[in-house]
C-alpha positions as CSV (number, residue, x, y, z in Angstrom):
1,M,11.1,5.9,3.7
2,G,9.3,7.1,0.6
3,Y,5.6,6.6,0.0
4,I,6.1,4.3,-3.0
5,R,8.8,2.2,-1.2
6,G,6.5,2.0,1.9
7,V,3.6,0.8,-0.2
8,S,5.8,-1.7,-1.9
9,L,7.0,-3.0,1.4
10,F,3.4,-3.2,2.7
11,A,2.3,-5.1,-0.4
12,A,5.3,-7.5,0.0
13,V,4.3,-8.2,3.7
14,L,0.7,-8.8,2.7
15,T,1.7,-11.1,-0.1
16,A,4.1,-13.1,2.2
17,G,1.4,-13.3,4.9
18,A,-1.2,-14.6,2.4
19,C,1.3,-17.1,1.1
20,C,2.2,-18.3,4.7
21,E,-1.5,-18.5,5.6
22,A,-2.2,-20.7,2.6
23,T,0.7,-22.9,3.5
24,I,-0.4,-23.2,7.1
25,S,-4.0,-23.8,6.1
26,S,-2.9,-26.6,3.7
27,A,-0.7,-28.2,6.4
28,S,-3.5,-28.0,8.9
29,Q,-5.9,-29.7,6.5
30,K,-3.4,-32.5,5.9
31,V,-2.9,-33.0,9.6
32,Q,-6.7,-33.1,10.2
33,S,-7.1,-35.6,7.3
34,A,-4.3,-37.8,8.7
35,A,-5.9,-37.6,12.2
36,R,-9.3,-38.7,10.7
37,A,-7.6,-41.5,8.7
38,R,-6.1,-42.8,12.0
39,H,-9.5,-44.4,12.8
40,D,-10.1,-45.8,9.3
41,G,-10.8,-49.5,8.9
42,V,-13.4,-52.2,9.4
43,Y,-14.8,-52.6,12.9
44,A,-16.7,-55.6,14.4
45,V,-19.5,-54.1,16.5
46,D,-21.3,-55.7,19.4
47,V,-24.3,-53.8,20.8
48,F,-25.8,-54.7,24.2
49,T,-29.2,-53.9,25.4
50,H,-29.5,-52.9,29.1
51,Q,-33.0,-51.3,29.1
52,G,-36.1,-52.1,27.1
53,A,-37.4,-55.1,25.2
54,C,-34.8,-55.1,22.3
55,D,-32.7,-58.2,21.6
56,S,-30.0,-58.5,24.2
57,V,-27.1,-58.5,21.7
58,Y,-26.6,-57.4,18.1
59,H,-23.4,-58.1,16.0
60,W,-22.4,-56.6,12.7
61,T,-19.6,-54.6,10.9
62,I,-19.1,-51.0,10.0
63,T,-16.5,-49.2,7.9
64,V,-14.7,-46.0,8.7
65,L,-13.2,-44.0,5.8
66,R,-11.7,-40.5,6.5
67,G,-13.7,-40.3,9.7
68,R,-17.1,-41.1,8.0
69,V,-18.9,-44.2,9.2
70,S,-21.0,-46.5,6.9
71,S,-22.2,-50.0,6.8
72,P,-23.1,-52.5,4.0
73,A,-26.4,-51.6,2.3
74,D,-27.6,-55.2,2.8
75,G,-26.6,-55.2,6.5
76,F,-28.7,-55.9,9.5
77,M,-28.7,-52.2,10.4
78,Q,-27.4,-49.1,8.7
79,A,-24.8,-47.0,10.4
80,S,-24.0,-43.4,9.6
81,G,-22.1,-40.6,11.3
82,E,-18.5,-39.7,12.1
83,I,-15.5,-40.2,14.3
84,T,-13.6,-37.0,14.9
85,P,-9.8,-36.7,14.8
86,R,-9.8,-36.9,18.6
87,G,-11.8,-40.2,18.5
88,V,-15.2,-38.9,19.5
89,V,-17.9,-41.1,18.0
90,S,-21.3,-39.7,16.9
91,L,-23.5,-42.1,15.0
92,A,-27.0,-43.2,14.2
93,F,-28.0,-46.8,13.7
94,R,-31.1,-47.3,11.5
95,R,-33.3,-50.3,10.9
96,D,-36.6,-49.9,9.1
97,N,-38.2,-46.9,10.8
98,Q,-36.3,-47.3,14.0
99,V,-33.3,-45.1,15.0
100,A,-30.8,-45.3,17.7
101,T,-28.3,-42.5,18.6
102,V,-24.8,-43.6,19.4
103,A,-22.0,-41.8,21.3
104,G,-18.6,-43.0,22.4
105,K,-14.8,-42.8,22.1
106,V,-12.1,-44.6,20.1
107,K,-8.9,-45.5,21.9
108,G,-6.4,-47.4,19.8
109,K,-8.2,-50.2,18.0
110,V,-11.2,-50.3,20.4
111,A,-14.2,-48.0,20.6
112,T,-16.9,-48.1,23.3
113,G,-19.9,-46.1,24.2
114,I,-23.6,-45.9,24.8
115,W,-26.7,-45.9,22.7
116,S,-30.4,-45.1,23.1
117,S,-33.5,-45.3,20.9
118,P,-36.6,-43.3,21.8
119,T,-38.5,-45.2,19.0
120,L,-37.6,-48.6,20.4
121,Q,-37.6,-47.5,24.0
122,C,-34.3,-49.3,24.5
123,A,-30.8,-48.3,25.6
124,G,-27.5,-49.9,26.3
125,S,-23.8,-50.0,25.5
126,W,-21.6,-51.0,22.5
127,R,-18.1,-52.0,21.8
128,A,-16.3,-52.1,18.5
129,V,-12.8,-53.6,17.6
130,R,-10.9,-52.5,14.5
131,Q,-10.1,-55.6,12.4
132,G,-6.6,-56.2,11.0
């Protein structure tokens, strides 16, 4: 094989590889986006206190869009964080200067987990059900 032909073949292989890599990357991003969207919706949340002097139960709603969690600006608490494509929940609940960290898992339409707040010196569990 001549030098020019070998270089042309090498360039063709590199170009094809770059093209395939871009296609695979694009497909992977679409799959991840679809996996995140799997958890999208409005959830009714119940938070239960098991330790500390916090109220025994809190109720409110959160919204999940493309895996990102938010709550209404005028809500009782503000929620922020994410749900991974595998359903792992990692959030923070905020109210005034108080913060609670939240962890859990989504399975189907139901999410459950634990929470704790060093500022409030409280901890407990939570459950959320996707509406609709």
